[in-house]
N, C-alpha and C positions, 0 to 999 in steps of 0.2 A: 495015223499020226497027222497027216496033212489036213484032214478034216477037223481034227481038234485044234489045230493051229488057226484055221479059219474061223471056227466057233469062238475061240478065245479072242481073236482080233475083233470080231463083231461085237462081242460082249464088252470089251474094253472101250470100244468106240461109243457104244450106247451109254455105258455108265458115265464116261467123261462128258459126253454131250448133255446128259441129263443133269449132271452136277454143275456144269458151266451155265446152262440155261437157268437152273434154279438160283444160282448165285447172282447171275446178272439181273434176274427179275427182282430178287430181294434188294440188291444194291440200287437199282433204278427206282424201286418203289420208295425206298428210304430217302433217296435224294429228292424225289418229287414231293414227298411229304414235308421234307425240311424246307424246300423252296416255297411250298404252299403256306407254311407257317411264317416264313420270313422271306418275302420276295427279294429283298435287298441282298440276300446271301447267294443268289444264283451265280454271280460271277466267281465267287470263291469255291463253290461246290462243283462247278462244271469241270475243271481240270482234273482234280482227284477222281471224279466219277469216270471220266473218259480213260484215264490211266488205269484205274481198277478194272474197267470193262475190258480193256485191251489185254491186261495180264490174265484175266479169267479166260478170255478167248484163246490166248497162247496155251493155257493149260489143257484146253479142249483139243488143240491141234497136235500136241505131243503124242498122244496114243494113236492118232491118225498116221503120223509119220512112222512111228514105231511099227504099227501093224503092216504098213507097206514094205518096210525094210525087212521084216521077219518072213514075209511070204515069198 
């Protein structure tokens, strides 16, 4: 049972890291494309982009914390 817990924790971490990295890549690419089309909008795009990236990163850290608490 202990081995299955470790396997599940590793799998959860991997899936969460992949999802967060994929989401961050898409969000950053969209922001850079938007800034490329309209450079004057960079100031208005920066704050929501950073906030969104921070929230995505937090979603990747939750499984990490849960995995360590369950072990």
